[in-house]
N, C-alpha and C positions, 0 to 999 in steps of 0.2 A: 724569246717567245714567253719566258716566263712571266713579261712583265706586262703582256696582252691584259691576263683575269688581273692583275692589280691594276691594270689603269679602266677595266669593266668596272672594279669597284670604286674609284673613285669619281667616276662618273657617275656610278647609280648614287652614291652617299649625297652628291654636289644637287643631283635634281630632286632626291628625298628632302634636301633641306630647303630647296626653295621653293616648294610644293609645300613645307610647315612651315613656310614664313606667310605666306598670303593663304593658307590651307585651299579646301577645294569649293566652297560655296559660302558667299556675302548673302545674308536675310536682310530685309531694310524697311523698317514699318516707319512709313510717312502718318503725322499727325498735322491736321488742317486745323488753323484757329483762324478767328478774326482780328483782322488788324487792330481794329478800334475796340472791341468786345471781347476779345481772346478767347471768345468762346469757340467750342469743338463747331465745325460745318461736316456736316451730313449731308451725302445725295451729292458730292461734287465729282466730279472723272479725275483718273487720275492715271498717268502712261509714262514708261519708261522708256527714255532715248540713250543713243550714243552721244548725240552731238547736240547742240542751242538749234541746230539749223533743222533736224531733224523733226525735233520736238516741235519746230512752230510749222511746219509744212505737212506736220504727219507723217513723215516717210520712215519706211524702218523701223517702229517700234521693238525694243526688247522684251515687252512684256503684253499682252491684250490690257485693254482699258478694265480699271479695277473702278469699286463706285465706293467713297468713304462709307463708313460707318455712323453709328448714333454719336461715339466720343468722336466722331471725325478722322478714324485711321483705316490706312489699307497696310497691307499685309505682303509684302512680296519678297518671293522666296527662289534660290539657283540662279541670285546674280555672280558675278565674277569678282572678288576679291582686287584690289589694287585698282580698280576701275572709281573714275568720278563719272557717275550719271547724271542726265537732265531729267528732271521730273517735272513734266508737264500736269498743269490743273487747269482743271475746267469748269467755271463757276457760269449762273445764266446767263451773266454780261462780259463776262470777264475772265481772263486767260494768263496764269503766270506761267513762265520758266525758271526753275531753283536749278541751281548745282544741287548733287549730292555729298558734295566733299569722296573724296576716297573711301574705299568703304573696303574695313576689315573683314578677315573670315570672322563667319559666327554673326551674333547679332550687331545691329547699328539701328541708330534714332536718328530723324530728322523729322521738325519740328518748321513748318511754314506757315509765316502770316500772309492774310491775301483781304483786300478790301470786299 
């Protein structure tokens, strides 16, 4: 019975190490720029999804629809670290779906160029 508290301690320490590896939350700054001009694109609609299929069908979004600011940026908070998300960007005549890359705990940046 003396080994049970020791085993519990090992389980707790292992759990805390895995939490610290990925942290508790990832934030994502998406910057949208024009493909040819490189200028920021304001007023575009951005939404995050778990899969490309979900993004193309607008099914089960992770975030509400956000609008890029005058610098072409949106800020998304409270995502799960260790996940590759799909970012859907809707312009007037064009929709783009891009991968976020695997997010780390804390701040993450992704620049997307669209037509």
